[in-house]
N, C-alpha and C positions, 0 to 999 in steps of 0.2 A: 421436611421440613416447613412449619406454616408461618403465618404472616407475622406471626408478633415475633418469634425465633428470630426470624431475616432481620426484622427492624434492630434488635437488638444487637445482634450481630455487627452490621451497617454504623449502630447509631457508638458501638466498640471502636470501630475501626476510624472512624471520623474523631473519636478521642484523642485514640491514639496521635495520631497526624497532628493534632491542634497541640498536643503536649510535646510533639519532634519541632513542631515551627517555632514554641515559645522556648525549647531550649535553645535552640539553634540563633533564634532574636536575643535570648540572655548572653548567649556567648559570645558573640556578635557584638553588643552592647558593650560587654566588659571591655572586649579587645579593644573597639572603640573610645573606653573610658582610660582607659591605661596611655593611649596616645596624647602627647601634649600638644600637637598638631595636627589635627582629625581633615578638617578641611583640605589641609598641602595633601595628606596622604589619601583622598576621596578623589584626587583629580592627578593620575598616573603621566598624563598626556602634558600638564601643565610646562610652558618654556619660559627657565628663569634666564631673566637674561643682567640680572643686578643682586648684587651681595653686599650689602654696605653693615661693617663691624666696626662701632663704637664703643672705644674704652677711655672714659675721664675725659682728657682734650684732643685723643688720639681718634681719627677717622679714617678708615681703610676701605674704598669704594673698588668691587669686581667690578667690571664690567665686560658682556661678553661682545668683539666686537666683530666674529666674525663665527661661523659654525666651528664650535669648540675650540674657539681662539680666544682667549681672559687676557685681560687687562688690569691692571691697578694704578691706581691713585692715591694717594696720602694728601691727608687735609694739610694744606698752607703749601705745597710742593706741586708745583706746575706741572715737571714731566710725568707720563705714565709709564711703565713698563710693563713687559708681557709676563705672562707668570703660567704655570703648568695647570691644564685643566684637571688633569684629575685632583689636585689639592684643593680645586673649589666645587667640585663635585663633592669631594667629600664633607664640607661645609652644611653643602644642600642636603645631600644623603642623610650625614647626621640630624638635622633639623626636623627633616619628614619623617624619621623612624625612631628618634627620642621618646621613651615611654619613662614615665613615672616607678621606681623603684621602692617598692613597698616596705625594705628590709629596711631603712631608714624613716625614721619616729620625724614627722614636723607638722605643724600648725600653721593654719591660713593667716599667717600675719609677715606681710612683705617687709615691714620696717625690722623687723629682727632678721630676717637672712637677706639683708641688704638689698631687695629689691625695689625699694621705695626710697630713694631714686636708684634704680638698678647698676651693679658695677659694669654690666656689657649689655649691648644691644647689638642684635644681628638682624637686618631686615633683610626679606628677600622679594622681591619682585618680579613680576613674569604676565604673560598672558594663558589666559587657556584657550581651549579648542575654538571655542566660540567666541576669540577675540577679545575677551572682556580683560582691562586689568587689574590683576589680583596682588594684593600684599599679605606679607605673613611678617609677625616680628616674634622673635623670641629676646625674653630677659634673664640675664644671668646675674645670679648672687654670691654669695660667700660659698666657701666650700667648707666640707664638713672637718670637725678637727682632724680627722683619721686621713684626708683628703681622697676619699673614698668616693664623695658624691658632692654634687655643686646643685645647688638649689636653681629653679628656674618659674618661670611663669611664661605665658604666652598669650597674643592679641586674643587667639580662639577660648583661652579660659584665664582671663585677665584678673580674676576673683581667687586663684586657688594658686599654692604655692605645691611644687613639686619638687622632688628629690631624684635627681639623675644621676646614673653612675658618671662618675670622671671619663672613664675610656669612651664614655659614648657621645659626650660632646669636646673632645682634647681637641678638634681641627680648630675650633673658635678660641681657645686659649692661649694662641703662639704667643711668642714672646718678640721676635723677632719676625718682620714682614719677608724678610730674606728667603726665608724657608719657603717660599710660594714659589721663589724665582728657578728656574729650569738650571741645571749643572752643566745640562746639553745645551752645547752652541747648536748647532744644524738638528733640524727636525726629519731634513729628507733622508730617504736610505739609497745607498751606492745604485741601487735597480732601476729606480725611478729618475737620477742625473740625467737632463738632457743634453745640459751645458757648463761649463765650468769657466769663469771669468779672472785671472791673476793680476790686481794691478798696483804697480810700485812706482811712485813719481810718473815718468815716462813709458816706462817699460809697461808691458801688457803681454797676457798672455791667454787667449782665448782658444776656447777645446769644445769641438761641438760631436755628439754621435750621431752618426749617421741612420739610414731606416734599414739599412744593412747592419746594422749595429756597431760597425768601426767607428773608429774617433779619427778626427781630422783637425787642423789647425785651422782655426779661424784669421787668429793675429797669433804670431806673424806667419805668413802664408809659406808653411813647411810642409804641407802634403799630410801624411797620415800621420796619426800619432802612435804609438807603443799602447795597447791598454793590459796588457798583462806579458810583461817581459819575461821571455825564458829563452835565456843562452843558448846559442847554435850549438849542434854537437861538436865534439873536439876534434879539431885539427887543425893543418900546421898552418901556423901565423903567418900568412903570406906579405903581410903588413910589416914586421920586424919582430924581434922578440921584445922591443921595448913599447910596443902599441898593442894594447888588450882589442879584441877583436868581441868578446862577449860583453855586454852591458851589464853593469850589477841590478838583478831580479829586482829590488827596491829601487829603481829609476822605471816607473810606468803611472800609464795613467790611473792604472786600479791602484796601485800603492799611492799615489798623492791622493783621490778619493779618499782614500782609508784615512789616510792621514789628517783631512779637512774633516770628513765628517764623526769622526773619532772625538773630536775636541770638545774637552769638557773643564769645568770650572771647578778647581778642588776641593772645594769646601765653602759654606756659609760666610765664614770671615772675607772670602775674596769679592764679594759683592760690593760696592761700594754703596755707603750711606746714600739714600734718595735728598736727605736735606744739603749734601754735600756737593752736588750734580752741577758742576758748570764743564760744560763739553770742550770749551776752549782751554781750561786746565790742564785737559788733559790728553790733549792734541787729538781730540775726535769730535770737529767740527765736522757737518758735512762736505765732503771734496776737501779738505784738508788732510786729512788721514795720511799715516805712514803707507799703511798697505789696507788694501783691499779686495776680500774674497767673497766673489758673486755663485751660487748654485743654482742653477734654474731646472725647471722640472714643467711637466703639464699638469693644471688642474685635475684630480680626478684621472689620473694618469694610468694608463693599463699599459704594462709590461706586455701584452701580446697585441693588441690591438696598434698600439703607439700612435694614436689618433693624433693628427698633427694640428688639428683645428680646435683643439681643447685649448683653452685660456694657460696661459703659460707664467707660473710663478714664482717668483726669488725669494731667496735668502742671502742676504748678506752681511759679512761681517765684516766690521773697521777696527782696524790696529791702529794705535796711537802712540803715545809716549812708553818709555819703558818706564817700570817702579825703580824709585831711587835706591842702591843697597840691593836689590833683587833681581833675580833672573827671570822677572815677569815683565807682560806690558799691559798697559790698557786698553780694555777693547768694549766695543758693542756691538749691537744687532742696527742695521740701518731700520730706523721708523719706530726706534726704541731706545729711548733715553736711559735707561739701566745701564750702567756703567760697570764691567767684573776686572777681574786680575786674570790673565793667562798666562799657562807656563811658556815663556819665549822659545822652549827646545821643540815646542809641538809647529811651531813655525818655519823650521829648518827645511822639511821636503818644497814647501811653497816657495820660499826665498831662494831655494835651487831653483828650481823650476823655473823663476822669473828671470833668473843670472843668469839661465843656461837652458834656455826653451829647446835646442838640438837634442838635450836629454834625453828628452820625452818623445823623439821622433821613431817610428817603427822604422825596423833594419827589411822588412819585407817591402819587395821591389814595387807591387801590385797589389788589390784586394777587389775582387771581385767572385760570385758565385756562379764555379764551371757550368754548374749546370743551365744557367739560365742565360750564358752566351750564345748568342745565335749567330755571329758573324766575326771573320778574324781576316784581315788584311797585314800581307807581307811583303815590303818593298826592298828587294835587293837593289841596289843603284835604282835603272830603269825598268827593271821587271818587277811584275806586281801580280801577285798570288790571294787568290780571293778563297776563302775556305766559308762554308756558311750551311746551315741545317736547313733540311729541306722535309717539309711535313713534321714527324715526330723529329725528336731530337738525336736519337739515334741513325738517322738517314744523312750524311756529312757528303756534299759536293766539295770540289775544288777546282779551280779554273785558275789558270796560269797565263795571261795575254790576252788575247780571243780565241784561245785553243777550245775544244770543246770540252765542257764540262765533266770530270770524270769523279769516280767515288774517291772518298778521300777516307782513309784507315780511323774507324774510332779510338783506339788504344793511343795511335801515334799523335793525335790531336787533343786527347786527354792530357798525354803526357807533355806535349809542346805547350799546352795552357796552366800547368801545373809549375813548369819552367819559367813562364812569365809571371808565376806568382811571386815567385821567389822567396819562399822562407826564408829569413836570414839570412838572406845573401850581400845586403848591403855591408860595404865593408868602412867607406867612407863617402861623407859627403862634401860637395865641392859650395859655398856660400861665398862665393864671390858676388860682391856685388854689379859687377859688368858682365851681362849675360852674353851679348854678343861676342867679347872677348875671349870668355873662356868657351865658349861654343867654339871658336875658331882653334883654339888651342888644344881643346880633346877631339877635335874632328866630329862636333856635335853638329855642326852646320852641314854636313856632308856625311851622314849616316851611311856605313857599312849597312845597316837592316835596320828597317823600322816595323815595328810592330801594331796595328790598331786593334784594338778588341770592341765588341759590340755586345751590349745587353739590352734587347727587345729592340732592337734597331731594325730589325726588316719588317716592309709594310706585306705583311702574307695575303693581305686582302687583293692590293695589289699585284701580285705574283699569280693570284688566282684568276684574275680579271686579263691579263695579260696572257696566261695558258688559253683562256678561253678567246680574246680575241685571235691568237694563232691556232687555234683550232677552225673557228670560224673563217679565216683566210686561206686556210689549207682547202676548204670545203668547196669555196667558190672558186679556188685556181687550182684542180689539184697536180696539173702539171708544174706549177711555179717551183722553183728550187727551194727546198726548205732552207731556211736561216739556221744559223748556228746557233747552241741554246744559247738564253741569257745567262747572265751572270747575277747574283742576287740585287732583291729592288730593296732600295732602303726607304723608311720613312722621310718624308721632307725635315722631320726636326730632329730625327737622331743623331745623337751626339755620343762620339764613343766614350767609355767609361776610363780610359789610358790611352795615351798613346807612349809609346817607348823606342827610341834612337837608340841603338848602339854606336859609339863612333870607337876613335881607337884604343889598339891593344897598348898596354905598358907591360912588358913583365907578367906576371900571372893576372890583371888587372882590366878589366875594359870598362871604358866609362861608358852611362846613360844621362839621357834626359827624360825624364819623364813629364806627362802635361795629362794634366785631370780632366773631366768634365768641364770644372767650373773655372778651368784655367790657371790653374796654381800649377807654379813649374818647378819642377826640383833636378838638381845634376848631382850624380853620387857612380860610384864604382862598385862595380860587382866581379867575381871571381870569372875569367876567362870562360870557365867550362859552362857558364851559362849561356855564353853566347854561342857555343859550340853547339848547342841543345836547339837553338833557335836559329842556326843558320849552319846547320851539319855540313859536312863535306858534299854530299851527296844531292845538295839542296834541298828543292820542294820535294823531290823523292819520297824525301822521309818520312812524308804526309801523306804518302797514296796507299789507297787502300791495298794490304800484302796479298789479296787474293788473286792469283789467275783465271784463266778462263773455265769452269769447271764442263762437268758433263755428267748428265745422267749413267751410272753403273749400266742400266740396261741398254746402253747405248754404244758399248763397249763390245766390239767382236771378236778383237783380238788385242793379245797382251806380249811383247817381247822386250826381254832383258838382255841387256851386252854388258856380261861382267868380264872384262879382260878379254881373255880368248875364249871364254864362257857364256854360249846362247842358249838363252832358255825362250822358246816360241808356243804358246799356246793359243787355241784358239776355242771359241765358244760352240759348244754341238748346235745342231739343226734337227728339227722336226721336234722330235719328241725328245731329245736331248738338249732343246735348245738353253735350258740354264744349267748348262752342266760346263768344266772347263776341262780342254783337253790337249795333252802336248802333242805338237804338228812331228810327225815321225819321217826320216829323212826318205824313207821308201812309201812309193805314193801310196801303194795296195795294204800297206800294214794295218792292221787294227790301232788306231789311237789309243794309249793309256791315258787314264782319269787324272785329273789334277787334284790337287786339295779343294774342296769347292771355298771352303770357309778363307786360307789363305790367300787364295788368287782373288776371292771377291774384298780383302781386306785390301791389299795392293792395290787393286784398281781403285778402289775408294779412294787411298792416298793420293793417288798419281790424279783423280778427276778432281780432288777437292785442293790440288796445291796451292800453299800460300808460302810466298817468300818469307825469309826469315830479314833479308833487308834490299833494298834496291838500292843499287849502285851507280847505274848512268847508262846512258841509252848507248846501245852497238851500231856503229855508222856501218853504210851496207860495204858488204867486201871484206871489211877489215879483219884482222888477223888473230884468235883469240887463244894463241897457243902458248902464250904467257899464262894464260889462265888454266891453261889443262882442258880447253876444250874443243882443240883441233884436233887429238884422239883422248876423247873423255872415257875419264876409270870406269864411267857407268851410263849408259842410254838406255834411256825406257820408251818404248813405244806404243800408243794405245792406237789399234783403228777402231775408228769410230764409223758405226753404220748407221741404215736408217731402215725403220720398220715398217713392211707395209699392212701387216696385220693389223687388228685392235691387240695392243701392247698386254693388257692384262688378262684376257680370252687366253689368247696363245700361251702365256705364262702358265696359267690355270690347268689346262687341256695336256702341256708337253711333261709339267714337272709330275702330277699327280699320275698322271700315265704310266711315267716309267719309275717312281718312287718306292722303296720299298713297300715290302708286304705288312700291313694289310692295306694301304695307302693308295697303290696302285689299284685296286679292285672300287675304289669309290668312282672312277672315271673312265672304270672299262669299256663302257658301252661308248666312250664319247671321244674313242683315238683318232675318229675320221676325221676330225679337225686339226690335222696335220701341221706343223710350223712349215710356213712356205720361205724360199730364198731370201733372203734380206740383203740388200745391196749397200757393198761395202762403201765408206764414206772417204772423210780426210783422215791422215795421220799426225797425232800430236805426239811432239818427241819433246823428251827433257834427257837434258845433255847435263853430266855433274862433273866439275875436273878437280882444280888441285884444292886445296886448304887454304885460305886467305892467311897473308903472315901478320892483320892487324890484332895484335892480340886482346883489345877490345870486342873485336869481332868474332873471336874464337870460341866453342866450335862452330864453325862454319865453312861453304866449300860455294866456290863459285859455279855458275849455272847457267842454263840458257834455255827458254821455252819457244816452241813455235808460237804459241798465243803472244808473245809479247817482244818487242823491240828492245828489252832493257836487260840490262848486265844484273842478274842480281847473286844473293846466297842463298842456300838452304842450308837446315839444321843436320846434326851429326846423325841425329837419331833415324829421317828417313833414309840419308844414306845407308846407315847400319841395315835396316829393315830390305832396302832393297838389294843388298849385295852378300847377305846372310840367308836370307828366306827361303826356305823349303816348300816347294809347291808339289811334292811328289803326297799323293793318295794316301792317307794312314789307315786305311781300311774303311773310312766313311761312317766311322763311329758316331758323329752326333749331324749327319748330313739328312737327316731322316727329318730333324726339327724344320731345317731350310726347305725341303721340298714340299711339306705339309703347311708352311705359311703360305707359303708363294703359290701355291696350288690352289690351295681353297680362295683365295683372294680371286685368282683368274677364274676359277669358276662361276663364282657370282659375278664376276664382271659379264661372263658369255651366257649364263644362264640366271637371271634374276630372282627365278625363284627357288632359287638354293641359298637365298640371303640367310634361312634357317642356321647354315653351317658356320657361319659367323660367330653367332650366339653359341655354338654348341661348346661343352669344355675343352675340344680338340682347338679350334680357334683360339677360345680364350684363355688357356692356360689354367683355367679354374681348378684344383686338385680335388678340394673338400671345402665343406663349409658346414658350420655347426656354430650352435648358441655357446660361447667359453662358459657362461655364468650357470650353464648346468653340468660344469666338471666337476667330479667330487673327490675326485683321485687321478693324481699324475706320479707317474713312476718313471725312471730313467736309468737307462743303461749308456754308459759309457766307457770304450775301451781303448787304453792307452798301451803304449809299446811294453808296458811292465805288469799290466793288469786290467781287471773288469770292474769298475768302481758300479755299483748301486745304491739308488737313494728315491724317496717316494716323500710327496707331500700329500696331505689331505684337507678338505675344506670344510672349516665348522661350520653346519649345518644353520645354525642361528646366527651366529657374529658374520657369517661370510667371509670370513679370514683364513688364510693357509696356515698349517702348522706342519713343522717338522714330524715325519713319522719314524724317520731312520735313525733316530737316538743319537746324533752327535754330541761330543762334549764341549760347551762355551760356543755352542752354533745359533744364530740368531737368523731368524728366516727372514728376507725380505720379500713380502708376501707380493709387493708392486710386481717386481720382476717378475715373478711367476704368472700373472691375471696380464702382464704384456705381452709375454711368450704365449699364452692362450690365444690372445687376441689375433696375435701372428698367424698361428694354425690354423685359427678357424677361418681365416681366407686365403689357405696356401695356394701361392698361382708359383707358375714357372714361366720365364723365356723362352725355354729348350726342351721338347722333347727330345728321349733317347730311343724310347722303343714302346710300343702298344702291344707287343706280343711275347710279353714276360720277363724274368731275369737271365741276366746271364753271368758267368762266374767272375769276368772282369769288373762287373760291378760293385763285388764282393759286398752284397746283401745278405748274404746267410746269415744264419744264427752264430756261426764260427767265427765270421771275417767283419762283420759290421764296425761301425765308427759310434755310431749314436743310435739307440732306438727309445722310443718316447711311445710309452701305453696310456691312454687316456681312460677314464670309466667315469661313466655318464649319470645322474641321475636315474634314469630308467635302467641301467643296467646294460646299456651297449656301451661298446668297447672302441679305441680306434689306437692303431698304431703306424706310426710313421718310421722309419727307417732308416739310414742317412751310413752311406757304403764309403766307396773308394773317391780318392779325389782324381780328378779329371783335367789335366792341365792346367789353365789360368781361368776357366770356365766355371768351377764349382764343383760341388758332389754329387755322384750317384744318388738318387733318393726313391722309396717309394712308397706307397699308402695302402694301408689297408681297405680304404675307399674306392681306390681305384687300383685293384691288383695286378693286372696287366703292364700298367705302365711304370713306366721308367723312365725320371727327369732329373734335371740337373736343379740342384739350389745354390744361391752367392755360396762362397765360403765366408763372407762376412756372417754369413746367418749361424754358419755351424763350427767357426773356429771359438767364437764364448762358452759354448755346452762344452767343448773340451776340457776346460777348465776344470767341470767336474762341478759337484756340490758347491763347491768357491763362488760361482756364477750369481748364487740365490742368496748368498750372504751379507747381513749387514756386519759392519766393523766389530771387533768386540770392544765393548765399553772400556775394560780393563787395559787391551792395548792401546787405547787412545788416550788414558792416563799417562 
């Protein structure tokens, strides 16, 4: 390309760009030429704060008094009224976007189209972004004969007449200014409301939402209000047939707010004309209204943040006289002199609440977040019990009087706090004005029990400091006698969220006095069953941690069960048999017979981690316990505790692996020189189980006594059944090898750290196989039932990566997600228990003619993998084998196998036809 051709091409390009720019400008000028008010459209950020509409002798001035709040004042009338923002915005938007309509022919003759003078004028005033005052005016003339157009001109183009579609300026052609008034009385929505205040003469009901979203009475001081009334569960009416316990569901704060916030003016005809307004004529002078409804919210309220620092905004409805001969009342909003009529029926919920504030009271005893409670004090007469959290909320301590603190039971304390909340438990209120008199009558001046609940009341830093001080003191004087543990340390300004005092019981009801943090006092009656939860017959023992002293299973050297006339006496092996259990033989030189390792270990675990079902009382020294069946107990279990002088893990590893089944014994054949040494016998731990309790509410439960506690308690029937019925004889060691392996490997690594690699091996990890499930292209299944052998297969589409049925079943829709999910499980198949590493045995039933489930997988690269599931073994699962590890037999959980035994139905979606 030479210079001339380059210059020509460049010139052509410039010319095209010029033409394109000219087209854009031409199009833009055409668009701007169609607008009646182009200078207004050119300022999108202008803030219009005044709209003045003049028609003949009438003038309507709309003024923005606050952000998105507009008021209207009519010429010759003093009062102003609030109007709907969107209605005013519509006028502004229509003027801004008004365009000429070329379908209507017209000339630039203002007189002909009644634009000189105009029939109507609309003036907009506002400020541009730079703060300059701006004014725009639109003049409206007559309408076209077919009413389709309105003729207009503007301050932007005063010398031209435009035809504008009537629908484009209809907001300015109103006949009645009431169309701008909102039929909705309150603008606030229910979730924003923080307070509601109802006043009728001298009566007042004020409700306030707390930070915990609960509602409380401010006036009168009645305590908690019922936000969302739900009748309590059906039960016997303990107050009598003529007194209903459940409140009607419409009596609640939620229902009251819904009634207030949904109030509306029925129509435009119910707005009183501005020219007739004289508030005295409607009983609506401020302070002289019949009823006042005030709703408060936070300005800029955030329901999640609930920022208390935000400014409070209120909307107040004033109700005046009744409308003659109609079921209506005159009303207006405070600060707005526009009067309207309301259906009097809308006020029924409000008037009922003012007349009977008690109808809004909550029947819940207390409101607090159980998770945030950090201290609880129970007073039974002069005895005081403190329960508090230490560290995290799960660690609870309990102290009665000056006794040493003990561990409290998490579940028991949680149940206690739930009882103190008392959901729907209040049956009736006592509203006697003479508090002292009624306290005496109801026994509330000398309560049976008093419960004090704290939320964030503890001084945790002070507690930590106290602990450090005590540690320092102990270092200074180690010989000084240690003081008893301190109780909870409260913050100086700590106030309980609620104090509940339980008084006299009358038939099935007990009186309660409730004092809230703000000093509000309420008195009411609750079912006696609630008192029984707070003050159970066994006292504070009910809240004690149910765990008895525990022992590590490896520290147990002997187990003895006395079951009536039958005695079973087991002892742990020694040396290389230190982790096996044997029956003690009557003949000293006889070879001991081996016990079932799993069942013996399970029994030891149950006894060493024993928990009381229920604590009953303290056992006095020398007390005769024959009435509980504990003098000659039905069952006695004794654990012999030992002290190991060896490194426990090393001894375990050496002895177990050396004595385990082939091939595991060979792993440490050269290490058996570290034979276990003798272990010192320690203390005996004895559990005695006697008669069954005769208390129906505690059944099934059996009286028990334990050497680790001086308390009488109950144990469950399951433990008794286990100890009474368990057969500890060895059944052939079918799955013992896995236990030898796991314990042995851990012990070996502890003794020989360089053998740590063994713990990552498949033997230790339980990993059977590993593959990428996305590379499986075909899955075949064989499921054997007692009646038949079912075969089915699925293939994966290479492009779509979806699974298709290859079996050809009728009306069957494959759920590919189930196939994918199963493959993911198989890809990382692990076992918790090995059975054998030297091949299958007939009892495993893994052969071609007796398997339960067989899965064949074909991969993209031609590889195959087979997983076979055989017979079920007790409750431990099913025997299984994988071609990835042919010599290993292991157990898989029954929960993984049972669904597959459904056959192809496990992978099916429901038929559409069947669903219809």
